C-alpha positions in Angstrom: 28.5 -2.0 -6.3 29.2 -5.3 -8.1 31.5 -6.4 -5.3 28.9 -5.8 -2.5 26.3 -7.8 -4.4 28.6 -10.8 -4.6 29.8 -10.5 -1.0 26.2 -10.7 0.1 25.7 -13.9 -2.0 28.9 -15.3 -0.6 27.9 -14.5 3.0 24.5 -16.2 2.5 26.2 -19.3 1.1 28.7 -19.4 4.1 25.9 -19.1 6.6 23.9 -21.8 4.9 26.9 -24.2 4.9 27.7 -23.5 8.5 24.1 -24.2 9.6 23.9 -27.3 7.6 27.0 -28.9 9.2 27.4 -30.2 12.7 27.4 -33.4 14.7 26.1 -36.6 13.2 22.3 -37.0 13.5 20.9 -40.4 14.5 17.7 -41.5 16.1 18.2 -43.4 19.4 17.2 -47.0 18.6 15.5 -47.7 21.9 15.2 -51.5 22.4 17.1 -52.5 19.3 19.7 -55.2 20.2 23.3 -54.5 19.3 26.5 -56.4 19.6 29.8 -54.8 20.2 32.5 -54.1 22.7 32.9 -52.2 26.0 35.9 -50.5 27.5 36.0 -48.5 30.7 37.0 -45.0 32.0 37.6 -43.4 35.3 37.9 -39.7 34.7 36.0 -37.7 37.4 34.5 -34.3 36.5 31.4 -33.3 34.5 29.9 -35.6 31.9 28.4 -34.6 28.6 25.0 -34.3 30.2 26.4 -31.5 32.4 26.3 -33.3 35.7 29.2 -34.2 38.0 30.3 -37.8 37.5 32.7 -40.2 39.4 33.1 -43.2 37.1 35.2 -45.0 39.8 32.2 -45.2 42.1 29.1 -44.7 39.9 27.5 -46.9 37.3 27.5 -44.9 34.1 28.0 -45.2 30.4 29.5 -43.0 27.7 28.2 -43.7 24.2 29.5 -42.9 20.7 29.3 -39.3 19.5 27.2 -40.8 16.6 24.2 -41.1 18.9 24.2 -37.5 20.1 21.9 -35.2 18.2 22.0 -31.9 19.9 24.8 -29.2 19.6 24.4 -28.7 23.3 24.9 -32.2 24.8 23.3 -31.0 28.1 19.9 -30.9 26.4 20.4 -34.0 24.2 17.7 -36.7 24.3 20.3 -39.2 25.5 20.4 -37.1 28.8 16.7 -37.5 29.3 16.4 -40.8 31.1 18.1 -43.0 28.5 20.3 -45.9 29.7 22.1 -48.9 28.2 21.3 -52.4 29.2 24.4 -54.6 28.8 24.6 -58.4 28.8 27.9 -60.3 29.0 28.4 -63.9 30.0 25.0 -64.3 31.7 25.2 -61.0 33.6 23.0 -58.0 32.7 23.4 -54.5 34.0 21.5 -51.3 33.2 23.4 -48.0 33.6 22.4 -44.4 32.7 24.0 -42.6 29.8 25.9 -39.6 31.3 28.8 -39.0 28.9 30.0 -39.0 25.3 32.8 -41.2 23.9 34.2 -39.2 21.0 36.5 -42.1 19.9 33.9 -44.9 20.2 32.3 -46.5 17.1 28.5 -46.7 17.2 28.5 -50.2 18.8 31.3 -49.5 21.3 30.3 -48.3 24.7 32.6 -46.9 27.4 31.4 -48.0 30.8 32.5 -46.4 34.1 35.0 -48.5 36.1 32.2 -49.3 38.6 29.9 -50.7 35.9 32.7 -52.5 34.0 33.7 -54.3 37.3 30.1 -55.7 37.5 30.8 -57.6 34.2 34.5 -58.4 34.3 37.7 -57.5 36.1 39.3 -54.2 35.1 42.4 -56.1 34.0 40.3 -57.5 31.1 40.4 -54.0 29.5 38.1 -54.7 26.6 35.0 -56.9 26.6 34.1 -58.1 23.1 31.0 -60.0 22.0 28.6 -58.4 24.4 25.0 -57.6 23.7 23.5 -54.2 24.6 20.7 -51.9 23.8 19.3 -48.4 24.7 16.5 -48.5 27.2 14.4 -45.8 29.0 
């Protein structure tokens, strides 16, 4: 009897801890200027928003996992009409967020090859000192 009582308490504690943990929670700072860096990617497939993507031909952005707030990324607020506006050396582009970058810091964006080429040659690899912000 004593064991079953403690096992119920333990089960309740485990469920409480499991529900309290998960991905980082952060509000999307729409319109807030940020500075950081950009890299590029070209992997075709399905993006975190659940739609087919071709980063070699489409203008897209993958943003840090820190900005995603839903356990199911397909229904995340970032997938509901949010884009990033990126400015570098006098050029400004606006591209939709369609993917997640698990290894990116919060100010690092991973642009599709197509979008990156609009700012710099792919050989550049990493663009530093750019300005960007989330927009609707």
